[in-house]
N, CA, C and O atoms as CSV, one atom per row, in Angstrom:
chain,resi,resn,atom,element,x,y,z
A,1,UNK,N,N,-11.145,-3.290,-32.887
A,1,UNK,CA,C,-11.680,-4.573,-32.519
A,1,UNK,C,C,-10.625,-5.481,-31.898
A,1,UNK,O,O,-10.912,-6.243,-30.974
A,2,UNK,N,N,-9.416,-5.393,-32.408
A,2,UNK,CA,C,-8.339,-6.224,-31.850
A,2,UNK,C,C,-8.095,-5.898,-30.385
A,2,UNK,O,O,-7.863,-6.791,-29.570
A,3,UNK,N,N,-8.151,-4.604,-30.054
A,3,UNK,CA,C,-7.902,-4.177,-28.677
A,3,UNK,C,C,-8.984,-4.699,-27.749
A,3,UNK,O,O,-8.690,-5.139,-26.638
A,4,UNK,N,N,-10.220,-4.654,-28.190
A,4,UNK,CA,C,-11.315,-5.155,-27.359
A,4,UNK,C,C,-11.193,-6.656,-27.155
A,4,UNK,O,O,-11.473,-7.157,-26.066
A,5,UNK,N,N,-10.777,-7.379,-28.190
A,5,UNK,CA,C,-10.580,-8.829,-28.056
A,5,UNK,C,C,-9.465,-9.134,-27.057
A,5,UNK,O,O,-9.574,-10.068,-26.263
A,6,UNK,N,N,-8.395,-8.345,-27.102
A,6,UNK,CA,C,-7.289,-8.546,-26.158
A,6,UNK,C,C,-7.734,-8.259,-24.730
A,6,UNK,O,O,-7.367,-8.981,-23.802
A,7,UNK,N,N,-8.524,-7.207,-24.557
A,7,UNK,CA,C,-9.028,-6.875,-23.218
A,7,UNK,C,C,-9.952,-7.977,-22.711
A,7,UNK,O,O,-9.882,-8.360,-21.543
A,8,UNK,N,N,-10.821,-8.488,-23.588
A,8,UNK,CA,C,-11.719,-9.570,-23.187
A,8,UNK,C,C,-10.959,-10.836,-22.802
A,8,UNK,O,O,-11.329,-11.521,-21.849
A,9,UNK,N,N,-9.912,-11.140,-23.533
A,9,UNK,CA,C,-9.082,-12.312,-23.203
A,9,UNK,C,C,-8.392,-12.109,-21.863
A,9,UNK,O,O,-8.326,-13.031,-21.049
A,10,UNK,N,N,-7.874,-10.900,-21.630
A,10,UNK,CA,C,-7.212,-10.612,-20.356
A,10,UNK,C,C,-8.194,-10.694,-19.192
A,10,UNK,O,O,-7.851,-11.200,-18.124
A,11,UNK,N,N,-9.407,-10.200,-19.395
A,11,UNK,CA,C,-10.419,-10.285,-18.343
A,11,UNK,C,C,-10.828,-11.729,-18.092
A,11,UNK,O,O,-11.068,-12.114,-16.948
A,12,UNK,N,N,-10.909,-12.529,-19.143
A,12,UNK,CA,C,-11.218,-13.957,-18.974
A,12,UNK,C,C,-10.112,-14.688,-18.230
A,12,UNK,O,O,-10.371,-15.669,-17.533
A,13,UNK,N,N,-8.888,-14.216,-18.376
A,13,UNK,CA,C,-7.750,-14.845,-17.690
A,13,UNK,C,C,-7.559,-14.340,-16.266
A,13,UNK,O,O,-6.603,-14.741,-15.602
A,14,UNK,N,N,-8.448,-13.465,-15.774
A,14,UNK,CA,C,-8.403,-13.042,-14.384
A,14,UNK,C,C,-7.717,-11.717,-14.125
A,14,UNK,O,O,-7.234,-11.480,-13.018
A,15,UNK,N,N,-7.665,-10.854,-15.115
A,15,UNK,CA,C,-7.006,-9.559,-14.938
A,15,UNK,C,C,-7.699,-8.711,-13.873
A,15,UNK,O,O,-7.036,-8.122,-13.019
A,16,UNK,N,N,-9.021,-8.649,-13.920
A,16,UNK,CA,C,-9.756,-7.804,-12.970
A,16,UNK,C,C,-9.523,-8.270,-11.534
A,16,UNK,O,O,-9.293,-7.447,-10.647
A,17,UNK,N,N,-9.578,-9.565,-11.300
A,17,UNK,CA,C,-9.352,-10.102,-9.949
A,17,UNK,C,C,-7.932,-9.798,-9.481
A,17,UNK,O,O,-7.723,-9.419,-8.328
A,18,UNK,N,N,-6.963,-9.963,-10.368
A,18,UNK,CA,C,-5.568,-9.697,-9.995
A,18,UNK,C,C,-5.361,-8.224,-9.657
A,18,UNK,O,O,-4.666,-7.900,-8.694
A,19,UNK,N,N,-5.958,-7.335,-10.439
A,19,UNK,CA,C,-5.803,-5.898,-10.186
A,19,UNK,C,C,-6.454,-5.519,-8.860
A,19,UNK,O,O,-5.858,-4.801,-8.058
A,20,UNK,N,N,-7.673,-5.998,-8.629
A,20,UNK,CA,C,-8.358,-5.654,-7.385
A,20,UNK,C,C,-7.661,-6.261,-6.171
A,20,UNK,O,O,-7.621,-5.630,-5.115
A,21,UNK,N,N,-7.113,-7.466,-6.293
A,21,UNK,CA,C,-6.348,-8.055,-5.190
A,21,UNK,C,C,-5.104,-7.234,-4.900
A,21,UNK,O,O,-4.763,-7.007,-3.739
A,22,UNK,N,N,-4.432,-6.793,-5.939
A,22,UNK,CA,C,-3.218,-5.996,-5.766
A,22,UNK,C,C,-3.545,-4.647,-5.112
A,22,UNK,O,O,-2.840,-4.206,-4.204
A,23,UNK,N,N,-4.605,-4.005,-5.572
A,23,UNK,CA,C,-4.995,-2.711,-4.993
A,23,UNK,C,C,-5.432,-2.885,-3.541
A,23,UNK,O,O,-5.095,-2.055,-2.696
A,24,UNK,N,N,-6.171,-3.939,-3.238
A,24,UNK,CA,C,-6.601,-4.186,-1.856
A,24,UNK,C,C,-5.384,-4.393,-0.947
A,24,UNK,O,O,-5.321,-3.833,0.147
A,25,UNK,N,N,-4.427,-5.191,-1.401
A,25,UNK,CA,C,-3.214,-5.405,-0.599
A,25,UNK,C,C,-2.441,-4.108,-0.410
A,25,UNK,O,O,-1.919,-3.837,0.672
A,26,UNK,N,N,-2.371,-3.309,-1.470
A,26,UNK,CA,C,-1.679,-2.028,-1.372
A,26,UNK,C,C,-2.364,-1.112,-0.352
A,26,UNK,O,O,-1.696,-0.487,0.472
A,27,UNK,N,N,-3.682,-1.037,-0.410
A,27,UNK,CA,C,-4.407,-0.156,0.513
A,27,UNK,C,C,-4.252,-0.616,1.960
A,27,UNK,O,O,-4.128,0.215,2.860
A,28,UNK,N,N,-4.257,-1.906,2.189
A,28,UNK,CA,C,-4.059,-2.418,3.548
A,28,UNK,C,C,-2.656,-2.060,4.047
A,28,UNK,O,O,-2.495,-1.627,5.188
A,29,UNK,N,N,-1.651,-2.240,3.202
A,29,UNK,CA,C,-0.277,-1.910,3.601
A,29,UNK,C,C,-0.115,-0.413,3.856
A,29,UNK,O,O,0.520,-0.015,4.832
A,30,UNK,N,N,-0.683,0.411,2.988
A,30,UNK,CA,C,-0.533,1.852,3.187
A,30,UNK,C,C,-1.315,2.323,4.406
A,30,UNK,O,O,-0.885,3.253,5.089
A,31,UNK,N,N,-2.453,1.701,4.691
A,31,UNK,CA,C,-3.196,2.078,5.889
A,31,UNK,C,C,-2.436,1.677,7.152
A,31,UNK,O,O,-2.390,2.442,8.115
A,32,UNK,N,N,-1.843,0.492,7.154
A,32,UNK,CA,C,-1.008,0.090,8.301
A,32,UNK,C,C,0.182,1.032,8.467
A,32,UNK,O,O,0.541,1.395,9.588
A,33,UNK,N,N,0.790,1.424,7.352
A,33,UNK,CA,C,1.911,2.361,7.410
A,33,UNK,C,C,1.455,3.710,7.966
A,33,UNK,O,O,2.154,4.309,8.783
A,34,UNK,N,N,0.302,4.185,7.533
A,34,UNK,CA,C,-0.208,5.468,8.027
A,34,UNK,C,C,-0.533,5.402,9.508
A,34,UNK,O,O,-0.257,6.348,10.246
A,35,UNK,N,N,-1.116,4.300,9.951
A,35,UNK,CA,C,-1.411,4.144,11.385
A,35,UNK,C,C,-0.112,4.109,12.182
A,35,UNK,O,O,-0.023,4.711,13.252
A,36,UNK,N,N,0.886,3.412,11.669
A,36,UNK,CA,C,2.171,3.361,12.359
A,36,UNK,C,C,2.849,4.713,12.421
A,36,UNK,O,O,3.398,5.085,13.459
A,37,UNK,N,N,2.819,5.454,11.323
A,37,UNK,CA,C,3.443,6.778,11.299
A,37,UNK,C,C,2.712,7.729,12.238
A,37,UNK,O,O,3.348,8.541,12.910
A,38,UNK,N,N,1.379,7.640,12.295
A,38,UNK,CA,C,0.646,8.532,13.187
A,38,UNK,C,C,0.847,8.167,14.654
A,38,UNK,O,O,0.576,8.986,15.533
A,39,UNK,N,N,1.312,6.967,14.931
A,39,UNK,CA,C,1.566,6.551,16.304
A,39,UNK,C,C,2.830,7.127,16.900
A,39,UNK,O,O,3.029,7.043,18.112
A,40,UNK,N,N,3.699,7.715,16.076
A,40,UNK,CA,C,4.940,8.285,16.600
A,40,UNK,C,C,4.686,9.486,17.501
A,40,UNK,O,O,5.475,9.744,18.409
A,41,UNK,N,N,3.617,10.216,17.274
A,41,UNK,CA,C,3.344,11.401,18.071
A,41,UNK,C,C,2.601,11.123,19.357
A,41,UNK,O,O,2.407,12.037,20.158
A,42,UNK,N,N,2.179,9.890,19.581
A,42,UNK,CA,C,1.394,9.539,20.757
A,42,UNK,C,C,2.334,9.097,21.875
A,42,UNK,O,O,3.245,8.302,21.640
A,43,UNK,N,N,2.120,9.604,23.085
A,43,UNK,CA,C,3.008,9.287,24.201
A,43,UNK,C,C,2.488,8.161,25.089
A,43,UNK,O,O,3.180,7.751,26.022
A,44,UNK,N,N,1.323,7.667,24.830
A,44,UNK,CA,C,0.758,6.620,25.688
A,44,UNK,C,C,1.344,5.255,25.334
A,44,UNK,O,O,1.965,5.079,24.285
A,45,UNK,N,N,1.132,4.298,26.232
A,45,UNK,CA,C,1.589,2.940,26.001
A,45,UNK,C,C,0.450,2.093,25.456
A,45,UNK,O,O,-0.723,2.344,25.732
A,46,UNK,N,N,0.817,1.100,24.688
A,46,UNK,CA,C,-0.168,0.211,24.117
A,46,UNK,C,C,-0.129,-1.145,24.801
A,46,UNK,O,O,0.785,-1.441,25.570
A,47,UNK,N,N,-1.108,-1.945,24.520
A,47,UNK,CA,C,-1.184,-3.324,24.989
A,47,UNK,C,C,-1.096,-3.405,26.504
A,47,UNK,O,O,-0.161,-3.979,27.062
A,48,UNK,N,N,-2.082,-2.821,27.151
A,48,UNK,CA,C,-2.233,-2.877,28.612
A,48,UNK,C,C,-1.014,-2.344,29.359
A,48,UNK,O,O,-0.627,-2.882,30.396
A,49,UNK,N,N,-0.416,-1.290,28.826
A,49,UNK,CA,C,0.764,-0.647,29.428
A,49,UNK,C,C,1.951,-1.592,29.571
A,49,UNK,O,O,2.782,-1.404,30.460
A,50,UNK,N,N,2.043,-2.600,28.716
A,50,UNK,CA,C,3.165,-3.538,28.772
A,50,UNK,C,C,4.249,-3.213,27.752
A,50,UNK,O,O,5.437,-3.366,28.037
A,51,UNK,N,N,3.854,-2.774,26.589
A,51,UNK,CA,C,4.810,-2.492,25.521
A,51,UNK,C,C,4.803,-0.999,25.259
A,51,UNK,O,O,3.744,-0.428,25.000
A,52,UNK,N,N,5.957,-0.351,25.319
A,52,UNK,CA,C,6.001,1.085,25.020
A,52,UNK,C,C,5.547,1.363,23.585
A,52,UNK,O,O,5.740,0.543,22.687
A,53,UNK,N,N,4.954,2.508,23.396
A,53,UNK,CA,C,4.413,2.886,22.099
A,53,UNK,C,C,5.487,2.921,21.019
A,53,UNK,O,O,5.204,2.604,19.864
A,54,UNK,N,N,6.692,3.293,21.363
A,54,UNK,CA,C,7.767,3.385,20.375
A,54,UNK,C,C,8.047,2.035,19.736
A,54,UNK,O,O,8.187,1.950,18.516
A,55,UNK,N,N,8.132,0.980,20.536
A,55,UNK,CA,C,8.428,-0.346,19.997
A,55,UNK,C,C,7.296,-0.866,19.128
A,55,UNK,O,O,7.538,-1.425,18.058
A,56,UNK,N,N,6.077,-0.689,19.576
A,56,UNK,CA,C,4.952,-1.186,18.790
A,56,UNK,C,C,4.789,-0.388,17.497
A,56,UNK,O,O,4.428,-0.951,16.464
A,57,UNK,N,N,5.051,0.913,17.547
A,57,UNK,CA,C,4.950,1.740,16.354
A,57,UNK,C,C,6.023,1.371,15.346
A,57,UNK,O,O,5.735,1.240,14.156
A,58,UNK,N,N,7.251,1.202,15.803
A,58,UNK,CA,C,8.335,0.825,14.904
A,58,UNK,C,C,8.087,-0.547,14.290
A,58,UNK,O,O,8.338,-0.749,13.102
A,59,UNK,N,N,7.597,-1.485,15.087
A,59,UNK,CA,C,7.334,-2.819,14.545
A,59,UNK,C,C,6.183,-2.783,13.541
A,59,UNK,O,O,6.221,-3.512,12.549
A,60,UNK,N,N,5.166,-1.958,13.771
A,60,UNK,CA,C,4.063,-1.841,12.813
A,60,UNK,C,C,4.534,-1.205,11.514
A,60,UNK,O,O,4.153,-1.654,10.432
A,61,UNK,N,N,5.349,-0.175,11.606
A,61,UNK,CA,C,5.889,0.465,10.405
A,61,UNK,C,C,6.786,-0.516,9.646
A,61,UNK,O,O,6.721,-0.580,8.418
A,62,UNK,N,N,7.613,-1.272,10.350
A,62,UNK,CA,C,8.499,-2.243,9.698
A,62,UNK,C,C,7.691,-3.339,9.008
A,62,UNK,O,O,7.985,-3.706,7.871
A,63,UNK,N,N,6.677,-3.859,9.690
A,63,UNK,CA,C,5.845,-4.907,9.099
A,63,UNK,C,C,5.115,-4.389,7.863
A,63,UNK,O,O,5.081,-5.065,6.834
A,64,UNK,N,N,4.537,-3.205,7.956
A,64,UNK,CA,C,3.815,-2.669,6.802
A,64,UNK,C,C,4.771,-2.359,5.654
A,64,UNK,O,O,4.401,-2.520,4.491
A,65,UNK,N,N,5.982,-1.922,5.953
A,65,UNK,CA,C,6.967,-1.649,4.902
A,65,UNK,C,C,7.385,-2.932,4.203
A,65,UNK,O,O,7.533,-2.949,2.981
A,66,UNK,N,N,7.579,-4.013,4.964
A,66,UNK,CA,C,7.936,-5.297,4.361
A,66,UNK,C,C,6.810,-5.800,3.462
A,66,UNK,O,O,7.062,-6.240,2.340
A,67,UNK,N,N,5.562,-5.737,3.949
A,67,UNK,CA,C,4.423,-6.166,3.141
A,67,UNK,C,C,4.234,-5.268,1.921
A,67,UNK,O,O,3.872,-5.738,0.842
A,68,UNK,N,N,4.483,-3.975,2.104
A,68,UNK,CA,C,4.393,-2.999,1.028
A,68,UNK,C,C,5.388,-3.344,-0.079
A,68,UNK,O,O,5.034,-3.362,-1.258
A,69,UNK,N,N,6.637,-3.617,0.310
A,69,UNK,CA,C,7.679,-3.971,-0.665
A,69,UNK,C,C,7.378,-5.298,-1.353
A,69,UNK,O,O,7.623,-5.446,-2.550
A,70,UNK,N,N,6.851,-6.256,-0.610
A,70,UNK,CA,C,6.492,-7.549,-1.196
A,70,UNK,C,C,5.389,-7.384,-2.239
A,70,UNK,O,O,5.451,-7.991,-3.308
A,71,UNK,N,N,4.396,-6.578,-1.940
A,71,UNK,CA,C,3.315,-6.331,-2.897
A,71,UNK,C,C,3.827,-5.571,-4.115
A,71,UNK,O,O,3.427,-5.865,-5.241
A,72,UNK,N,N,4.706,-4.599,-3.901
A,72,UNK,CA,C,5.294,-3.856,-5.017
A,72,UNK,C,C,6.135,-4.777,-5.889
A,72,UNK,O,O,6.078,-4.697,-7.116
A,73,UNK,N,N,6.913,-5.649,-5.260
A,73,UNK,CA,C,7.739,-6.593,-6.021
A,73,UNK,C,C,6.862,-7.523,-6.855
A,73,UNK,O,O,7.188,-7.826,-8.003
A,74,UNK,N,N,5.754,-7.973,-6.280
A,74,UNK,CA,C,4.843,-8.835,-7.029
A,74,UNK,C,C,4.275,-8.093,-8.232
A,74,UNK,O,O,4.178,-8.662,-9.320
A,75,UNK,N,N,3.900,-6.839,-8.052
A,75,UNK,CA,C,3.404,-6.050,-9.173
A,75,UNK,C,C,4.461,-5.832,-10.241
A,75,UNK,O,O,4.169,-5.901,-11.435
A,76,UNK,N,N,5.692,-5.567,-9.814
A,76,UNK,CA,C,6.789,-5.379,-10.777
A,76,UNK,C,C,7.066,-6.680,-11.524
A,76,UNK,O,O,7.316,-6.663,-12.729
A,77,UNK,N,N,7.024,-7.796,-10.819
A,77,UNK,CA,C,7.276,-9.100,-11.437
A,77,UNK,C,C,6.232,-9.399,-12.512
A,77,UNK,O,O,6.573,-9.899,-13.584
A,78,UNK,N,N,4.971,-9.098,-12.232
A,78,UNK,CA,C,3.910,-9.328,-13.209
A,78,UNK,C,C,4.047,-8.371,-14.389
A,78,UNK,O,O,3.889,-8.777,-15.541
A,79,UNK,N,N,4.341,-7.101,-14.106
A,79,UNK,CA,C,4.461,-6.115,-15.186
A,79,UNK,C,C,5.687,-6.345,-16.057
A,79,UNK,O,O,5.692,-5.950,-17.223
A,80,UNK,N,N,6.724,-6.975,-15.519
A,80,UNK,CA,C,7.948,-7.179,-16.289
A,80,UNK,C,C,7.762,-8.160,-17.437
A,80,UNK,O,O,8.617,-8.247,-18.318
A,81,UNK,N,N,6.670,-8.891,-17.440
A,81,UNK,CA,C,6.399,-9.848,-18.511
A,81,UNK,C,C,5.715,-9.201,-19.708
A,81,UNK,O,O,5.558,-9.843,-20.747
A,82,UNK,N,N,5.304,-7.940,-19.580
A,82,UNK,CA,C,4.579,-7.275,-20.656
A,82,UNK,C,C,5.522,-6.425,-21.495
A,82,UNK,O,O,6.670,-6.178,-21.125
A,83,UNK,N,N,4.998,-5.984,-22.643
A,83,UNK,CA,C,5.788,-5.053,-23.438
A,83,UNK,C,C,5.695,-3.668,-22.795
A,83,UNK,O,O,4.721,-3.376,-22.101
A,84,UNK,N,N,6.670,-2.834,-23.012
A,84,UNK,CA,C,6.773,-1.514,-22.386
A,84,UNK,C,C,6.805,-1.624,-20.860
A,84,UNK,O,O,6.277,-0.762,-20.158
A,85,UNK,N,N,7.418,-2.676,-20.362
A,85,UNK,CA,C,7.393,-2.917,-18.920
A,85,UNK,C,C,8.123,-1.844,-18.122
A,85,UNK,O,O,7.746,-1.593,-16.977
A,86,UNK,N,N,9.129,-1.212,-18.662
A,86,UNK,CA,C,9.859,-0.189,-17.916
A,86,UNK,C,C,8.952,1.001,-17.602
A,86,UNK,O,O,8.977,1.531,-16.491
A,87,UNK,N,N,8.169,1.409,-18.563
A,87,UNK,CA,C,7.248,2.532,-18.346
A,87,UNK,C,C,6.199,2.149,-17.307
A,87,UNK,O,O,5.881,2.948,-16.426
A,88,UNK,N,N,5.664,0.944,-17.402
A,88,UNK,CA,C,4.648,0.482,-16.448
A,88,UNK,C,C,5.212,0.392,-15.034
A,88,UNK,O,O,4.544,0.765,-14.070
A,89,UNK,N,N,6.434,-0.101,-14.911
A,89,UNK,CA,C,7.057,-0.249,-13.592
A,89,UNK,C,C,7.309,1.115,-12.968
A,89,UNK,O,O,7.028,1.313,-11.786
A,90,UNK,N,N,7.828,2.050,-13.738
A,90,UNK,CA,C,8.058,3.404,-13.217
A,90,UNK,C,C,6.732,4.033,-12.800
A,90,UNK,O,O,6.648,4.680,-11.756
A,91,UNK,N,N,5.705,3.845,-13.610
A,91,UNK,CA,C,4.387,4.356,-13.266
A,91,UNK,C,C,3.848,3.743,-11.985
A,91,UNK,O,O,3.263,4.445,-11.159
A,92,UNK,N,N,4.039,2.440,-11.812
A,92,UNK,CA,C,3.568,1.758,-10.603
A,92,UNK,C,C,4.282,2.287,-9.366
A,92,UNK,O,O,3.640,2.532,-8.345
A,93,UNK,N,N,5.584,2.465,-9.437
A,93,UNK,CA,C,6.340,2.969,-8.289
A,93,UNK,C,C,5.918,4.395,-7.950
A,93,UNK,O,O,5.769,4.732,-6.776
A,94,UNK,N,N,5.725,5.234,-8.963
A,94,UNK,CA,C,5.290,6.615,-8.727
A,94,UNK,C,C,3.904,6.634,-8.096
A,94,UNK,O,O,3.654,7.405,-7.169
A,95,UNK,N,N,3.008,5.796,-8.589
A,95,UNK,CA,C,1.656,5.733,-8.010
A,95,UNK,C,C,1.726,5.247,-6.567
A,95,UNK,O,O,1.027,5.781,-5.706
A,96,UNK,N,N,2.550,4.249,-6.290
A,96,UNK,CA,C,2.696,3.748,-4.921
A,96,UNK,C,C,3.137,4.850,-3.978
A,96,UNK,O,O,2.552,5.029,-2.910
A,97,UNK,N,N,4.161,5.586,-4.364
A,97,UNK,CA,C,4.702,6.629,-3.495
A,97,UNK,C,C,3.687,7.761,-3.317
A,97,UNK,O,O,3.452,8.213,-2.196
A,98,UNK,N,N,3.090,8.214,-4.407
A,98,UNK,CA,C,2.134,9.324,-4.328
A,98,UNK,C,C,0.913,8.942,-3.492
A,98,UNK,O,O,0.477,9.718,-2.642
A,99,UNK,N,N,0.373,7.777,-3.723
A,99,UNK,CA,C,-0.819,7.370,-2.983
A,99,UNK,C,C,-0.507,7.118,-1.511
A,99,UNK,O,O,-1.353,7.365,-0.653
A,100,UNK,N,N,0.687,6.635,-1.210
A,100,UNK,CA,C,1.055,6.434,0.187
A,100,UNK,C,C,1.132,7.757,0.938
A,100,UNK,O,O,0.692,7.851,2.083
A,101,UNK,N,N,1.683,8.764,0.304
A,101,UNK,CA,C,1.736,10.083,0.928
A,101,UNK,C,C,0.325,10.606,1.169
A,101,UNK,O,O,0.048,11.176,2.224
A,102,UNK,N,N,-0.566,10.418,0.200
A,102,UNK,CA,C,-1.947,10.871,0.351
A,102,UNK,C,C,-2.636,10.143,1.494
A,102,UNK,O,O,-3.326,10.770,2.297
A,103,UNK,N,N,-2.460,8.830,1.581
A,103,UNK,CA,C,-3.096,8.049,2.644
A,103,UNK,C,C,-2.563,8.465,4.015
A,103,UNK,O,O,-3.334,8.567,4.969
A,104,UNK,N,N,-1.261,8.703,4.124
A,104,UNK,CA,C,-0.676,9.132,5.392
A,104,UNK,C,C,-1.210,10.514,5.783
A,104,UNK,O,O,-1.539,10.741,6.948
A,105,UNK,N,N,-1.300,11.437,4.823
A,105,UNK,CA,C,-1.838,12.767,5.122
A,105,UNK,C,C,-3.309,12.697,5.529
A,105,UNK,O,O,-3.720,13.370,6.474
A,106,UNK,N,N,-4.099,11.896,4.830
A,106,UNK,CA,C,-5.515,11.769,5.174
A,106,UNK,C,C,-5.698,11.156,6.552
A,106,UNK,O,O,-6.555,11.596,7.318
A,107,UNK,N,N,-4.906,10.152,6.871
A,107,UNK,CA,C,-5.002,9.524,8.184
A,107,UNK,C,C,-4.591,10.503,9.276
A,107,UNK,O,O,-5.218,10.551,10.334
A,108,UNK,N,N,-3.545,11.281,9.028
A,108,UNK,CA,C,-3.101,12.264,10.014
A,108,UNK,C,C,-4.149,13.345,10.239
A,108,UNK,O,O,-4.415,13.723,11.380
A,109,UNK,N,N,-4.740,13.842,9.169
A,109,UNK,CA,C,-5.755,14.883,9.329
A,109,UNK,C,C,-7.025,14.319,9.965
A,109,UNK,O,O,-7.694,15.015,10.728
A,110,UNK,N,N,-7.359,13.078,9.661
A,110,UNK,CA,C,-8.526,12.441,10.273
A,110,UNK,C,C,-8.305,12.260,11.766
A,110,UNK,O,O,-9.210,12.487,12.570
A,111,UNK,N,N,-7.112,11.854,12.126
A,111,UNK,CA,C,-6.783,11.653,13.548
A,111,UNK,C,C,-6.731,12.996,14.283
A,111,UNK,O,O,-7.182,13.100,15.423
A,112,UNK,N,N,-6.187,14.011,13.631
A,112,UNK,CA,C,-6.085,15.332,14.248
A,112,UNK,C,C,-7.464,15.943,14.489
A,112,UNK,O,O,-7.655,16.677,15.459
A,113,UNK,N,N,-8.415,15.649,13.622
A,113,UNK,CA,C,-9.743,16.215,13.810
A,113,UNK,C,C,-10.459,15.613,15.011
A,113,UNK,O,O,-11.375,16.231,15.555
A,114,UNK,N,N,-10.061,14.424,15.431
A,114,UNK,CA,C,-10.684,13.816,16.592
A,114,UNK,C,C,-9.930,14.070,17.891
A,114,UNK,O,O,-10.515,13.973,18.970
A,115,UNK,N,N,-8.633,14.394,17.806
A,115,UNK,CA,C,-7.852,14.590,19.028
A,115,UNK,C,C,-7.797,16.039,19.469
A,115,UNK,O,O,-7.399,16.309,20.603
A,116,UNK,N,N,-8.159,16.933,18.668
A,116,UNK,CA,C,-8.093,18.282,19.199
A,116,UNK,C,C,-8.324,19.284,18.199
A,116,UNK,O,O,-8.299,20.477,18.503
């Protein structure tokens, strides 16, 4: 019963909204990173043939990496206030890395199925 009361208090304090906001931000960052990584193999130019693909791809990867790190730091900052925070932080970093690899692979295979 104590555990259920603690969960109810956490949900009343906005835990569900915070988790879903964090996951949404993570998915947006990983999708931008996957799009940027998949752009390295494309030889065409973007933005009306004004900016070479290499520059736009590198800038997209850099922007998504910065946002990715900012979101990870925010998650670590929130988790550091809890008990057993070291285990939670290590778990969060492992999940971030594993899920990013999965998103990049899925985006690459999705793109490959349409290009050839």
